[in-house]
C-alpha positions as CSV (number, residue, x, y, z in Angstrom):
1,M,-26.8,37.0,8.2
2,S,-27.0,35.1,11.5
3,L,-29.6,32.3,11.8
4,S,-32.2,32.6,14.6
5,L,-32.4,30.2,17.4
6,K,-35.6,28.8,15.9
7,E,-33.9,28.1,12.6
8,K,-30.8,26.4,14.2
9,A,-32.8,24.3,16.6
10,G,-35.5,23.6,13.9
11,W,-32.8,22.3,11.5
12,G,-31.4,20.1,14.3
13,L,-34.9,18.7,15.1
14,A,-35.0,16.5,12.0
15,D,-32.1,14.4,13.1
16,M,-34.2,13.1,16.0
17,G,-36.4,11.3,13.6
18,I,-33.5,10.2,11.3
19,V,-31.4,8.8,14.2
20,V,-34.3,6.6,15.5
21,F,-34.0,4.5,12.3
22,V,-30.1,4.6,12.4
23,V,-30.2,3.1,15.9
24,V,-32.9,0.6,14.9
25,K,-30.9,-0.7,11.9
26,Q,-27.7,-0.9,13.9
27,L,-29.0,-2.2,17.1
28,L,-32.1,-4.2,16.5
29,V,-32.3,-5.8,13.1
30,L,-29.4,-8.2,13.6
31,A,-30.7,-9.2,17.1
32,F,-34.3,-9.5,15.7
33,L,-33.1,-11.9,13.0
34,T,-31.0,-14.1,15.4
35,S,-32.8,-13.9,18.7
36,I,-36.5,-13.8,17.5
37,L,-36.5,-15.4,14.0
38,G,-33.7,-17.9,14.7
39,V,-31.6,-17.0,11.7
40,P,-27.9,-18.1,12.1
41,V,-25.8,-15.2,13.1
42,G,-23.5,-15.4,10.1
43,I,-26.4,-15.3,7.7
44,A,-28.1,-12.5,9.6
45,G,-24.9,-10.5,9.5
46,A,-24.6,-11.0,5.8
47,V,-28.2,-10.0,5.2
48,T,-27.8,-6.8,7.2
49,T,-24.6,-6.0,5.4
50,F,-26.2,-6.6,1.9
51,V,-29.0,-4.1,2.7
52,L,-26.7,-1.5,4.0
53,I,-24.4,-1.8,1.0
54,F,-27.4,-1.3,-1.2
55,D,-28.1,1.9,0.8
56,V,-24.6,3.1,0.0
57,I,-25.3,2.7,-3.7
58,T,-28.4,4.9,-3.7
59,D,-26.6,7.8,-2.0
60,P,-25.0,9.4,-5.1
61,L,-28.2,9.1,-7.0
62,I,-30.3,10.9,-4.4
63,G,-27.6,13.5,-3.9
64,Y,-27.4,14.2,-7.6
65,L,-31.2,14.4,-8.0
66,S,-31.7,16.7,-5.1
67,D,-29.0,19.1,-6.4
68,R,-31.0,19.2,-9.7
69,T,-34.5,19.5,-8.2
70,K,-36.5,22.6,-8.8
71,S,-39.7,23.2,-6.8
72,R,-41.5,26.0,-4.9
73,W,-40.2,24.5,-1.6
74,G,-36.6,24.4,-2.7
75,R,-34.3,21.6,-3.7
76,R,-34.3,19.5,-0.5
77,A,-37.7,19.7,1.2
78,P,-39.7,17.5,-1.2
79,W,-37.3,14.7,-0.9
80,M,-37.3,14.8,2.9
81,A,-41.1,15.1,3.3
82,V,-41.8,12.1,1.2
83,G,-38.8,10.1,2.4
84,A,-39.9,10.3,6.0
85,V,-43.2,8.6,5.3
86,I,-41.5,5.8,3.3
87,L,-39.0,5.3,6.0
88,A,-41.5,5.1,8.9
89,A,-43.9,2.8,7.1
90,A,-41.2,0.4,5.9
91,M,-39.6,0.3,9.4
92,V,-42.9,-0.9,10.9
93,A,-43.4,-3.5,8.1
94,L,-39.9,-4.8,8.6
95,F,-40.8,-6.2,12.0
96,T,-44.3,-7.3,11.0
97,V,-43.2,-10.7,9.8
98,P,-46.2,-13.0,9.1
99,S,-46.4,-16.2,11.1
100,G,-45.8,-19.5,9.4
101,L,-43.1,-18.3,7.0
102,S,-40.1,-20.5,6.4
103,Q,-36.7,-19.3,7.4
104,T,-36.1,-18.2,3.8
105,G,-39.4,-16.4,3.8
106,N,-38.5,-14.6,7.0
107,I,-35.2,-13.5,5.6
108,G,-36.9,-12.3,2.4
109,W,-39.6,-10.3,4.2
110,V,-37.1,-8.5,6.5
111,T,-34.7,-7.9,3.6
112,G,-37.3,-6.4,1.3
113,F,-38.7,-3.9,3.8
114,F,-35.3,-3.2,5.1
115,V,-34.3,-2.1,1.6
116,L,-37.4,0.1,1.3
117,A,-36.7,1.7,4.6
118,T,-33.1,2.5,3.7
119,I,-34.4,4.2,0.5
120,G,-36.6,6.4,2.6
121,F,-33.8,7.1,5.0
122,T,-31.5,8.2,2.1
123,M,-34.2,10.5,0.7
124,V,-34.2,12.2,4.1
125,A,-30.6,12.1,5.2
126,I,-28.8,13.2,2.0
127,P,-30.8,16.4,1.4
128,Y,-30.8,17.1,5.1
129,G,-27.0,17.0,5.3
130,A,-26.8,19.3,2.2
131,M,-28.9,22.0,4.0
132,A,-26.0,22.6,6.4
133,G,-24.0,24.0,3.5
134,E,-26.8,26.1,2.2
135,M,-28.2,27.7,5.3
136,T,-24.9,29.5,6.4
137,R,-21.2,29.7,5.5
138,D,-20.2,30.8,9.0
139,P,-18.2,28.0,10.7
140,R,-19.3,29.1,14.2
141,E,-22.9,29.0,13.1
142,R,-22.4,25.5,11.8
143,S,-21.0,24.4,15.1
144,A,-24.0,25.8,16.9
145,M,-26.3,24.1,14.4
146,T,-24.6,20.8,14.8
147,G,-24.8,21.1,18.6
148,W,-28.6,21.4,18.3
149,R,-28.6,18.6,15.8
150,M,-26.7,16.2,18.1
151,A,-28.8,17.2,21.1
152,F,-31.9,16.1,19.2
153,A,-30.0,13.1,17.8
154,S,-29.4,12.0,21.4
155,I,-33.1,12.0,22.0
156,G,-33.4,9.9,18.9
157,I,-30.8,7.5,20.3
158,L,-32.8,7.3,23.5
159,I,-36.0,6.5,21.5
160,G,-34.3,4.0,19.2
161,G,-32.1,2.4,21.8
162,A,-34.1,2.6,25.0
163,V,-37.8,3.1,24.3
164,I,-38.1,0.8,21.4
165,P,-36.3,-2.2,23.0
166,G,-38.4,-1.6,26.2
167,L,-41.6,-1.5,24.2
168,A,-40.6,-4.5,22.1
169,A,-40.0,-6.6,25.2
170,G,-43.5,-6.0,26.3
171,M,-45.6,-5.8,23.1
172,G,-43.3,-7.0,20.3
173,Y,-41.1,-5.2,17.8
174,A,-43.9,-4.3,15.3
175,W,-46.0,-2.5,17.8
176,A,-43.0,-0.7,19.2
177,A,-42.0,0.5,15.7
178,L,-45.6,1.6,15.0
179,I,-45.8,3.7,18.2
180,V,-42.6,5.7,17.4
181,S,-43.1,6.0,13.7
182,P,-45.2,9.3,14.0
183,L,-42.2,10.8,15.8
184,I,-40.0,10.1,12.7
185,V,-42.4,11.8,10.3
186,G,-43.3,14.6,12.7
187,A,-39.7,15.5,13.5
188,V,-38.8,15.8,9.8
189,W,-42.0,17.7,8.8
190,L,-41.8,20.1,11.7
191,S,-38.1,20.8,11.0
192,L,-39.0,21.6,7.4
193,W,-41.7,24.1,8.6
194,L,-39.4,25.8,11.1
195,T,-36.6,26.3,8.5
196,R,-38.9,27.3,5.6
197,E,-37.5,30.9,5.6
198,T,-33.8,30.1,6.0
199,P,-31.3,30.9,3.2
200,R,-31.2,28.2,0.5
201,V,-30.0,27.7,-3.0
202,S,-33.1,27.5,-5.2
203,Q,-31.3,27.3,-8.6
204,P,-30.8,23.6,-9.6
205,S,-27.3,22.6,-10.6
206,S,-26.8,21.8,-14.3
207,L,-23.6,19.8,-13.9
208,A,-23.3,16.3,-15.3
209,P,-22.9,13.5,-12.7
210,L,-19.3,12.8,-13.5
211,L,-18.3,16.4,-13.3
212,M,-20.0,16.7,-9.9
213,A,-18.1,13.6,-8.8
214,R,-14.7,14.9,-10.0
215,M,-15.3,18.2,-8.1
216,V,-16.1,16.4,-4.8
217,I,-13.3,13.8,-5.1
218,G,-10.8,16.6,-6.0
219,N,-11.4,18.1,-2.5
220,R,-8.6,16.1,-0.8
221,P,-9.2,17.2,2.9
222,F,-12.9,16.3,2.4
223,M,-12.1,12.8,1.0
224,I,-9.6,12.1,3.8
225,L,-12.2,13.1,6.4
226,V,-14.8,10.9,4.7
227,V,-12.6,7.9,5.1
228,L,-11.6,8.7,8.7
229,Y,-15.2,9.3,9.7
230,G,-15.9,5.9,8.3
231,V,-13.1,4.4,10.4
232,M,-14.6,6.1,13.5
233,T,-18.0,4.8,12.6
234,M,-16.8,1.3,12.3
235,A,-15.7,1.4,15.9
236,I,-19.0,2.8,17.1
237,A,-21.1,0.5,14.9
238,L,-19.3,-2.6,16.3
239,I,-20.2,-1.5,19.9
240,T,-23.8,-0.8,18.9
241,A,-24.3,-4.1,17.1
242,G,-22.8,-6.0,20.0
243,L,-24.5,-4.2,22.8
244,P,-27.8,-6.2,22.7
245,F,-25.8,-9.3,23.2
246,A,-23.6,-7.7,25.9
247,A,-26.7,-6.6,27.8
248,I,-27.8,-10.2,27.9
249,Y,-24.5,-12.1,28.4
250,L,-22.0,-9.7,29.9
251,I,-24.1,-7.6,32.3
252,V,-26.1,-9.8,34.7
253,D,-27.1,-7.6,37.6
254,S,-27.0,-8.9,41.1
255,G,-30.2,-7.2,42.0
256,S,-28.7,-5.3,44.9
257,T,-27.3,-2.2,43.2
258,A,-28.9,1.3,43.1
259,L,-30.2,0.9,39.6
260,S,-31.3,-2.8,39.7
261,G,-34.9,-1.8,39.9
262,A,-34.6,0.5,36.9
263,A,-32.8,-2.3,34.9
264,A,-35.6,-4.7,35.8
265,A,-38.3,-2.3,34.7
266,L,-36.7,-0.9,31.6
267,T,-34.5,-3.9,30.6
268,T,-30.7,-3.6,31.0
269,L,-30.3,-2.5,27.3
270,S,-32.7,0.4,27.7
271,L,-31.1,1.5,30.9
272,L,-27.7,1.6,29.3
273,F,-28.9,3.5,26.3
274,A,-30.6,6.0,28.6
275,A,-27.4,6.5,30.5
276,F,-25.5,6.9,27.3
277,V,-27.9,9.6,26.0
278,V,-27.8,11.5,29.2
279,G,-24.0,11.8,28.8
280,S,-24.3,12.7,25.2
281,I,-26.8,15.5,25.8
282,L,-24.8,16.9,28.7
283,S,-21.7,17.1,26.5
284,Q,-23.0,18.9,23.4
285,A,-22.5,22.5,24.6
286,V,-19.1,21.5,26.0
287,W,-17.9,20.2,22.7
288,V,-19.0,23.3,20.9
289,L,-17.0,25.4,23.4
290,I,-13.9,23.1,23.1
291,S,-14.1,23.3,19.3
292,R,-13.9,27.1,19.5
293,L,-11.0,27.0,22.0
294,M,-8.7,24.4,20.4
295,T,-10.0,24.0,16.8
296,K,-12.5,21.4,15.6
297,T,-9.8,18.9,14.7
298,G,-8.1,19.2,18.1
299,A,-11.4,18.8,19.9
300,L,-12.1,15.7,17.9
301,V,-8.8,14.1,18.7
302,L,-9.3,14.8,22.4
303,G,-12.8,13.3,22.3
304,L,-11.6,10.1,20.6
305,A,-8.7,9.7,23.1
306,L,-11.1,10.0,26.0
307,Y,-13.4,7.4,24.2
308,I,-10.5,5.0,24.1
309,A,-9.9,5.4,27.8
310,L,-13.6,4.7,28.5
311,L,-13.5,1.5,26.4
312,W,-10.5,0.4,28.4
313,L,-12.4,0.9,31.6
314,L,-15.4,-1.0,30.2
315,Y,-13.0,-3.9,29.2
316,Q,-11.7,-4.0,32.8
317,N,-15.2,-4.0,34.3
318,L,-16.9,-6.6,32.0
319,P,-18.5,-9.1,32.6
320,S,-20.3,-7.4,35.5
321,V,-23.0,-8.0,38.0
322,D,-23.2,-4.3,38.9
323,V,-25.5,-2.5,36.5
324,T,-25.1,0.8,38.4
325,L,-21.4,0.9,37.8
326,I,-21.8,0.0,34.1
327,A,-24.5,2.6,33.7
328,G,-22.2,5.2,35.2
329,L,-19.5,4.3,32.7
330,F,-22.1,4.6,29.9
331,V,-22.8,8.2,31.0
332,L,-19.1,9.0,30.6
333,A,-19.0,7.1,27.3
334,G,-21.9,9.2,26.0
335,M,-20.0,12.3,26.9
336,T,-17.0,11.2,24.9
337,N,-19.2,10.0,22.1
338,G,-20.5,13.5,21.8
339,A,-17.3,14.5,20.1
340,Y,-17.7,11.8,17.4
341,Q,-21.4,12.7,17.0
342,Q,-21.0,16.4,16.7
343,I,-17.6,17.6,15.5
344,P,-17.1,15.8,12.1
345,W,-20.6,17.1,11.1
346,A,-19.5,20.6,11.8
347,M,-16.2,20.1,9.9
348,Y,-17.4,18.8,6.6
349,P,-19.6,21.7,5.5
350,D,-16.6,24.0,6.0
351,L,-14.8,21.9,3.4
352,M,-17.7,22.3,0.9
353,D,-17.0,26.0,0.9
354,V,-13.5,25.3,-0.6
355,T,-15.0,23.8,-3.8
356,R,-17.9,26.3,-3.9
357,A,-15.4,29.2,-3.7
358,E,-13.2,27.8,-6.4
359,T,-15.9,26.7,-8.9
360,G,-19.0,28.7,-8.0
361,E,-21.1,25.5,-8.0
362,A,-23.5,24.7,-5.2
363,I,-23.4,20.9,-5.1
364,E,-24.0,20.3,-1.4
365,G,-26.2,17.2,-2.2
366,A,-23.2,15.6,-3.9
367,F,-21.0,16.3,-1.0
368,S,-23.6,15.1,1.5
369,A,-24.0,11.8,-0.5
370,L,-20.3,11.1,-0.4
371,W,-20.0,12.3,3.3
372,L,-22.3,9.5,4.3
373,F,-20.5,7.0,2.2
374,G,-17.8,6.1,4.8
375,Q,-20.4,6.0,7.6
376,K,-22.7,3.8,5.7
377,V,-20.0,1.4,4.6
378,A,-18.9,1.0,8.2
379,N,-22.4,0.5,9.4
380,A,-22.9,-2.1,6.6
381,L,-19.7,-4.0,7.5
382,A,-20.0,-3.9,11.3
383,P,-22.8,-6.5,11.6
384,L,-21.0,-8.8,9.1
385,V,-17.7,-8.4,11.1
386,L,-19.4,-9.0,14.4
387,G,-21.4,-11.9,13.1
388,A,-18.2,-13.5,11.6
389,I,-16.2,-13.0,14.9
390,L,-19.0,-14.5,17.0
391,A,-19.6,-17.4,14.5
392,L,-15.8,-18.1,14.4
393,W,-15.7,-18.5,18.1
394,G,-18.8,-20.7,18.3
395,W,-21.7,-18.4,19.0
396,V,-25.0,-20.3,19.0
397,E,-28.2,-18.6,17.6
398,T,-31.6,-19.1,19.4
399,T,-35.3,-18.2,19.2
400,E,-35.5,-18.1,23.0
401,G,-33.7,-14.8,23.6
402,R,-30.8,-16.3,25.7
403,I,-29.0,-19.7,25.9
404,D,-25.7,-20.7,27.4
405,Q,-22.7,-19.7,25.3
406,T,-19.1,-21.0,25.5
407,E,-16.4,-19.1,27.3
408,E,-14.6,-18.5,24.0
409,A,-17.7,-17.0,22.4
410,L,-18.3,-14.7,25.4
411,R,-14.6,-13.6,25.3
412,A,-15.0,-12.8,21.6
413,L,-18.1,-10.7,22.4
414,H,-16.2,-9.0,25.2
415,L,-13.4,-7.9,22.9
416,S,-15.7,-6.9,20.1
417,V,-17.4,-4.2,22.2
418,T,-14.3,-2.8,24.0
419,L,-10.7,-3.3,22.9
420,I,-11.3,-3.9,19.1
421,P,-13.3,-0.6,18.8
422,A,-10.6,1.2,20.9
423,G,-7.9,0.1,18.5
424,I,-10.0,1.3,15.5
425,L,-10.4,4.7,17.1
426,A,-6.7,4.9,17.7
427,L,-6.2,4.5,13.9
428,A,-8.6,7.4,13.3
429,I,-6.6,9.7,15.6
430,L,-3.4,8.7,13.7
431,G,-5.2,9.5,10.4
432,L,-6.4,12.9,11.6
433,V,-2.9,14.0,12.7
434,A,-0.8,12.5,9.9
435,L,-3.2,12.8,6.9
436,Y,-6.1,15.2,7.5
437,L,-4.3,18.2,9.1
438,P,-1.5,18.4,6.4
439,A,-4.1,18.2,3.6
440,L,-6.2,20.9,5.3
441,R,-3.2,23.2,5.6
442,R,-2.3,22.7,1.9
443,A,-5.9,23.4,0.8
444,R,-6.1,26.6,2.9
445,R,-2.8,27.8,1.5
446,H,-4.0,27.1,-2.1
447,A,-7.3,29.0,-1.4
448,A,-5.4,32.0,0.0
449,A,-3.0,32.1,-3.0
């Protein structure tokens, strides 16, 4: 049975709220600690990494519990409805640091509420990912669903990466987070309402945790894709973590370009994110079509190759005094990023079907938990890696927003947001061709035998 447009778009809507927090934790927490609270960049990177590693640990538990949940609303909806409230409230509290605290107190406050926010995030994200495997088993339908998801995710990126920094510059981080928090809860709750009649597995799984884990880990193509998606995410997370610093130190507009007024009104960071989102939204239907024409894996390899080319162009053009040129490159970067955003999320539910066909067990929550593992490990490590690189080359923290940095520190930042991520994406392409495709062919031959 085909899903209706309302159901496909409704499912995708939830990711708008989810992605707001993803961008906030990747983009703003490290900068908030170093540029507002004056925490040394190495310590701030370690704190961020600690919280995100904790987030990884909670994934299997939430996935297991959601697979075993029984309620009148299904296995996933109760977790998502409650988790959205916890996520939004803790995100606001994270930035509401009381005045007068010591540096240790500041770190403790941010860490505590960051942990709580990530728990709420996991309660939403793991069951949400599992729904993709329950609603349909048609690969084309999943590509269309993922296209809608990533279109809404792009709006979430715009809110998290452009609206919140712009609001924060004028009224502070806490008020900015408070203003957008109803969007997080509203997107998730409305999504649950719009998909309330879609197909779902209501019978809870009775499998023990270790048996679930063995079934998931035994799916070799899935495990390879988990690792490679983590590799891709490391590249993107390095760019995202470094972008607030790049917007301050590497993109100093001359004031005479076409978008100079917009950069002054929105802040350079907000303008670049807006440009990035425009490109991402424009690309979603294109990547769905390309995936159908040349397979999902082929389309992903093409998208990553184009991403590498864009990062090379950015390397050649930074530092820059032309914000219009850089914004144009960010539109193109958003279009290439659309492949990373969309295609792996359409690939992994197809791999769930292999295990479900072989065993008869519906353990989408366990698959969803492990799917996010590589992504979350990469997101956890990226601030630590960036902080270590910048600290090694003499980056100086501040409470003033901007101070003079050495040429070596700026060079390290330059490489961290361009060529280093490009090299990581090249490794991902190699893994897709040399490891993933052969494993996928073997799995399909085994399933057909």
